[in-house]
N, C-alpha and C positions, 0 to 999 in steps of 0.2 A: 504494500500500500504506500503510495506516495505521500509525503508530508503535506499537511494542510497549508493552503496559501497564507502568507503573512497577514493579509487583511482579516482572514478568518480567525487566526490565533490571536490577533490583537483584540478582536471583539470578545473572545473568551477571557482574555486577560483583564480587560476593562470592565466587563459586565459580570464576570463570575458565572456566566450561564453554564449549567450542567456541571458545576464543580463537584468533585467527589473526594477532595482532601483539603487539608489546610496546613499552612506553616505559620507558627506563631513565634514572635520574637519581641520580647520586652514590651508587651502590650499591643503590638501590631499584629493583625491577623491578615494573612494572605490566602484568599480562597484560590484553589488551583485545581488542576486536572492531572490525574495520574498518567494518562497516556502521553502527556507532554513532559511532565516533570521526571517521572521514573524512567522514561525511555532514554533520557539524556544524562541522568545522574545516578550512578550506582549507590551513592550514599542514601538517597531518598528511596530508591527501589528496595534496598536492604531493610531500611527502617519500616517500610509500609507492607512488606511481604514476609518478614521474618517473625520469629516468636517473641515479639516485643509488644509493649502496650501501645506503641504508635500504630501497629498494624490493626489492633482492635479498634482504636479510635480514629484511624486514618487521619492522624494529626501528628505533626512533628514540631516539637518545641526547640527553639535555638536560643537559650537564655544567655549564652556567652558571646553571641554574635552581634554585630552592629545592624540595626534595622535598615539603615539606608543602604548598606552593602547588600543585605539580603534582598531588598527590593530590586536592586540592580541585577542580581543573579536571577531572580524570578522573571523579571522583564526580559532578560536576554534569552531565557529558555523558550519564551514565546515569540520573540521578535528577532533574535539573532544579533542583538545589539543592546547597549545600555546608554543611558544619558549620563554624561559626566557633570553636567549642571542640572540640578533638579531631578525630578523623578517622573516616571510614567504613571505610577500609582500614588494616590494621596496617602500621606502618612500622618496619623493622628498625633497632634501635638508637636509636629516638626514642620516649621515654616520654611519658606525659601529665603534663608538668611543670605545676604550678599556675600558674606565671607566664604560661603560654600562654592562660589564661582571664581575664587582667586586662583592664581597660578599654583600656589602651594596646595590648595585643596584639590585641584584637579589632578595633580601628580599623585596625591595620596589616594584619591578615588581609584586610580588604575592599579596601584599597589594592593589596596585592600580587596578589590575585585579579583585580582590575580590570586591572592591568598585564599579567598573563599572558593574560587573555582578549583583550586588544588584540593581543598578540604572535601568538596562535594563531588570531585571526580569529573568535572565538566571540562574536558580537554579543549573543546572548541572555544569556550569562553576564556580559558586560560591563555590560549594562543591570541585571542582578540585583545585581552587586557595587556599582554606583553607587547603586542604591536602598537597599541595606543601609548604605552609607556615609552617605547622607543621614540615615537614621534614627539612626545612631550619632552623627553630628556634632550633630544637633539635641538629642540626649539628653545629650551630654557637652561641649558647647562651653564650659562654665564650669570644667571639670576642668583641672587643671594639665597633663595629658597632651595636651590638644587642640592646643597649639602644637607638640608633638613630632610629632604626626601631620600637622599643617599643613606642617611642614618636610619630612616624608617625601613628601608629595604634590608639593611644589614641586621637591624634589631627585630624585625617582624616576620620576614619570610623564613619558612622552615629551613633549617641548616642543610637538609638534603637537596634543596633546590637552589641552584646557582644561576638560573637564567637571568633574573633581574640584576643580580650583582654583576654578571657578565655584561649586561647592557650598560650599567654605570661605568664599568671599567673601559669598555670600548668607546664610550662617549668622551671620557677624559683623555684617553689615548689618542683619539682622532683630532681633538681640538686644541690640546694644550702643548704648545711648542715652548720648551723652556731650556735655559742653559743649565748644565750640570752643576756649575759652581753655586747657583742660588741655593740648592739643597732643600728647598721647601717641600719637594715631593717626599722627602724622608719623613716629614711630619705626618703625612697621610699614612705611611706605613706604621709609624709609632702609634697613631690613634686607632687604626683598624688594620692590623697586621695582614690579614688575608687579602683584602682588596688592594691594599697598598703594595703588597708584594707582587700581585699580578700586574698592576700598572707599571711598576718599576721593571719587571721582567720584560714587558712589551716594549718599553722605551729603550732599554739597554739593547734589545735585539733588533732595533730599528735604526734608521738614520735621522731620527727626530731630535736627538740630543745635540742640538746646535744652538749657537747664540742667536736668538731671534732678532730679526731686523724688520723694521717697518712698524707702523702704528698697529696693524692688526695683530702681529705677533706679540707686541708689548701688551696689548689688551688681554690677550690670552694668558700671558704669564701673570698678569694682574689677577685674572680670575682664579688661577691656581693659588695665588697668595691668599685670596679670600677663603677658598676651600680649605687650605691647609690650616689657616688661622682658626677657622670655625671648628674644624675637627679637633685640633689641639685644645681649644678652649673648652669644648663640651666633652672631650674624651676623658 
């Protein structure tokens, strides 16, 4: 059987017509459909078909998860995408705070959706969140909030999963041309040994360790200074 058209699944998502399960999270209730949710997530399939109370109730409670992230996961299972600003479904008691649309907030959204997709076993969503994070990181690597999101990746993503750390490493490697004598890259290693070591290994093995010339190179070196300073300060 071919999957239902997006406009049909969107109708199911927004109206809860024929819903036969629910997901609850910190007071939020998401009415859903097993044929959509369980087909894409082994986590929910196991919970709703195994010898658990969730199976009897056809309800899964997620007390440790973030309701906004859960909404994005649910929406993506119906629509194949999620909103980085705002939500498809209304959330009780959660307004559209302007701070949720900031550069930092959007970077965090992609990280948290990636983590949730890994937890729920939704490989397609995990790949989508990674793709969105790559775009965000390449667009905002010079921003002051890049280091904050870098720390969120290192501190929040499960240790077995290096994909987003590799994204951060690659972005820094591609954009930061620095002279060896500055030594600021070593601060990154001291603050976060794993990711710092990978960055240094890539730089040493390349031709990028040259004295930067021109305004663009100087700006990039300055961005590294800010990253190294922030990491050292918070580490």
